[in-house]
C-alpha atoms as a printed R data frame, in Angstrom:
    type eleno elety resid chain resno       x       y       z
1   ATOM     1    CA   MET     A     1  -8.327  10.771  -5.334
2   ATOM     2    CA   HIS     A     2  -8.733   7.519  -7.283
3   ATOM     3    CA   GLU     A     3 -11.147   6.125  -4.672
4   ATOM     4    CA   TYR     A     4 -13.982   7.911  -6.520
5   ATOM     5    CA   SER     A     5 -13.316   5.995  -9.736
6   ATOM     6    CA   ILE     A     6 -12.963   2.771  -7.737
7   ATOM     7    CA   VAL     A     7 -16.356   3.374  -6.105
8   ATOM     8    CA   GLN     A     8 -17.943   4.082  -9.484
9   ATOM     9    CA   ALA     A     9 -16.650   0.723 -10.775
10  ATOM    10    CA   LEU     A    10 -17.833  -0.973  -7.563
11  ATOM    11    CA   LEU     A    11 -21.325   0.530  -7.878
12  ATOM    12    CA   ASP     A    12 -21.475  -0.514 -11.542
13  ATOM    13    CA   GLN     A    13 -20.601  -4.067 -10.482
14  ATOM    14    CA   CYS     A    14 -23.297  -4.024  -7.797
15  ATOM    15    CA   ASP     A    15 -25.875  -2.781 -10.328
16  ATOM    16    CA   ARG     A    16 -24.921  -5.572 -12.719
17  ATOM    17    CA   TYR     A    17 -25.137  -8.303 -10.055
18  ATOM    18    CA   ALA     A    18 -28.449  -6.947  -8.755
19  ATOM    19    CA   GLU     A    19 -29.900  -6.955 -12.268
20  ATOM    20    CA   GLU     A    20 -28.637 -10.500 -12.946
21  ATOM    21    CA   ASN     A    21 -30.347 -11.659  -9.729
22  ATOM    22    CA   ASP     A    22 -33.595  -9.699 -10.171
23  ATOM    23    CA   SER     A    23 -32.850  -7.699  -7.043
24  ATOM    24    CA   GLN     A    24 -34.253  -4.258  -6.321
25  ATOM    25    CA   ALA     A    25 -31.767  -3.296  -3.607
26  ATOM    26    CA   VAL     A    26 -28.346  -4.139  -2.244
27  ATOM    27    CA   THR     A    27 -28.315  -4.034   1.560
28  ATOM    28    CA   LYS     A    28 -24.662  -4.835   2.220
29  ATOM    29    CA   VAL     A    29 -21.426  -4.613   0.227
30  ATOM    30    CA   VAL     A    30 -18.346  -6.394   1.594
31  ATOM    31    CA   VAL     A    31 -14.961  -5.534   0.106
32  ATOM    32    CA   LYS     A    32 -11.479  -6.751   0.995
33  ATOM    33    CA   ILE     A    33  -8.748  -4.131   0.753
34  ATOM    34    CA   GLY     A    34  -5.113  -5.166   0.827
35  ATOM    35    CA   VAL     A    35  -2.626  -3.082   2.784
36  ATOM    36    CA   LEU     A    36  -0.541  -2.622  -0.378
37  ATOM    37    CA   SER     A    37  -3.492  -1.925  -2.708
38  ATOM    38    CA   GLY     A    38  -3.071   1.839  -2.572
39  ATOM    39    CA   VAL     A    39  -6.728   2.255  -1.589
40  ATOM    40    CA   GLU     A    40  -7.421   4.391   1.477
41  ATOM    41    CA   PRO     A    41 -10.342   2.726   3.326
42  ATOM    42    CA   HIS     A    42 -11.712   5.933   4.873
43  ATOM    43    CA   LEU     A    43 -11.659   7.716   1.496
44  ATOM    44    CA   LEU     A    44 -13.360   4.718  -0.126
45  ATOM    45    CA   LYS     A    45 -16.104   4.858   2.532
46  ATOM    46    CA   THR     A    46 -16.588   8.590   1.980
47  ATOM    47    CA   ALA     A    47 -16.790   8.116  -1.791
48  ATOM    48    CA   PHE     A    48 -19.225   5.201  -1.383
49  ATOM    49    CA   ASP     A    49 -21.498   7.257   0.876
50  ATOM    50    CA   THR     A    50 -21.383  10.154  -1.597
51  ATOM    51    CA   PHE     A    51 -22.111   8.280  -4.828
52  ATOM    52    CA   ARG     A    52 -24.486   5.499  -3.763
53  ATOM    53    CA   GLU     A    53 -27.566   7.766  -3.542
54  ATOM    54    CA   GLU     A    54 -29.020   7.154  -7.013
55  ATOM    55    CA   THR     A    55 -28.001   3.492  -7.239
56  ATOM    56    CA   VAL     A    56 -29.232   0.089  -6.136
57  ATOM    57    CA   CYS     A    57 -26.843   0.542  -3.157
58  ATOM    58    CA   ARG     A    58 -28.568   3.695  -1.817
59  ATOM    59    CA   GLU     A    59 -29.321   1.998   1.552
60  ATOM    60    CA   ALA     A    60 -26.371  -0.416   1.570
61  ATOM    61    CA   GLU     A    61 -23.888  -0.795   4.378
62  ATOM    62    CA   LEU     A    62 -20.245  -0.915   3.261
63  ATOM    63    CA   GLU     A    63 -18.123  -3.391   5.203
64  ATOM    64    CA   ILE     A    64 -14.376  -3.215   4.687
65  ATOM    65    CA   VAL     A    65 -12.149  -6.197   5.485
66  ATOM    66    CA   HIS     A    66  -8.502  -5.196   5.863
67  ATOM    67    CA   GLN     A    67  -6.084  -7.730   4.346
68  ATOM    68    CA   LYS     A    68  -2.547  -7.836   5.709
69  ATOM    69    CA   VAL     A    69   0.320  -8.809   3.455
70  ATOM    70    CA   VAL     A    70   0.819 -12.551   2.996
71  ATOM    71    CA   ILE     A    71   4.191 -13.681   1.640
72  ATOM    72    CA   HIS     A    72   5.497 -17.032   0.433
73  ATOM    73    CA   CYS     A    73   9.152 -17.631   1.230
74  ATOM    74    CA   ASN     A    74  10.866 -19.228  -1.745
75  ATOM    75    CA   ARG     A    75  13.676 -20.451   0.530
76  ATOM    76    CA   CYS     A    76  11.773 -22.416   3.214
77  ATOM    77    CA   LYS     A    77   8.467 -22.684   1.255
78  ATOM    78    CA   GLU     A    78   6.359 -21.329   4.152
79  ATOM    79    CA   GLU     A    79   3.652 -18.651   3.995
80  ATOM    80    CA   PHE     A    80   3.412 -15.865   6.545
81  ATOM    81    CA   THR     A    81   1.285 -12.823   7.284
82  ATOM    82    CA   ILE     A    82   3.432  -9.789   7.931
83  ATOM    83    CA   ASP     A    83   2.562  -6.352   9.293
84  ATOM    84    CA   GLU     A    84   5.300  -4.270   7.768
85  ATOM    85    CA   GLU     A    85   6.632  -3.783   4.266
86  ATOM    86    CA   LEU     A    86   9.899  -5.546   5.112
87  ATOM    87    CA   PHE     A    87   9.599  -8.800   3.193
88  ATOM    88    CA   GLU     A    88  11.818 -10.933   5.384
89  ATOM    89    CA   CYS     A    89  10.756 -14.456   6.273
90  ATOM    90    CA   PRO     A    90  10.124 -14.679  10.021
91  ATOM    91    CA   LYS     A    91  11.154 -18.361  10.002
92  ATOM    92    CA   CYS     A    92  14.417 -18.478   8.059
93  ATOM    93    CA   GLY     A    93  15.251 -14.791   7.580
94  ATOM    94    CA   GLY     A    94  15.277 -15.156   3.800
95  ATOM    95    CA   THR     A    95  14.348 -12.223   1.600
96  ATOM    96    CA   ASP     A    96  13.489 -14.197  -1.538
97  ATOM    97    CA   ALA     A    97   9.725 -14.016  -1.148
98  ATOM    98    CA   ARG     A    98   6.672 -13.319  -3.270
99  ATOM    99    CA   ILE     A    99   3.481 -11.605  -2.233
100 ATOM   100    CA   VAL     A   100   0.489 -13.962  -2.130
101 ATOM   101    CA   ASP     A   101  -2.172 -11.544  -0.832
102 ATOM   102    CA   GLY     A   102  -2.534  -7.955   0.287
103 ATOM   103    CA   GLU     A   103  -2.041  -6.011  -2.946
104 ATOM   104    CA   ASP     A   104  -5.590  -5.944  -4.306
105 ATOM   105    CA   MET     A   105  -9.140  -4.902  -3.584
106 ATOM   106    CA   TYR     A   106 -11.941  -7.425  -4.101
107 ATOM   107    CA   LEU     A   107 -15.717  -7.360  -3.964
108 ATOM   108    CA   MET     A   108 -16.244 -10.274  -1.599
109 ATOM   109    CA   ARG     A   109 -20.001 -10.395  -1.026
110 ATOM   110    CA   LEU     A   110 -23.280  -8.655  -1.733
111 ATOM   111    CA   GLU     A   111 -26.465  -9.007   0.263
112 ATOM   112    CA   MET     A   112 -29.560  -8.199  -1.789
113 ATOM   113    CA   GLU     A   113 -33.320  -7.977  -1.432
């Protein structure tokens, strides 16, 4: 389960930002997880709850924002949000598209005391 190593990196990032901002505690962590990122949100939450105990995030709430796939059609030059993994442009039916968003996980915001 690679979510554990992802959470360790996330907690390390939170520690670093808290130290840079002279904060004693992180109260909220907001992450954006793309549908195609390979990260399972419920496993990430479980790992976060397990490993946050001895960190600056010990009392932090984890908020997960789910990012659908956004594609850019190279044929009609439009961008669309799609629900499935079929990368077909809903406007022109073209299949020559590139993914703009939905493949990554990002730390979006921290709330600190």
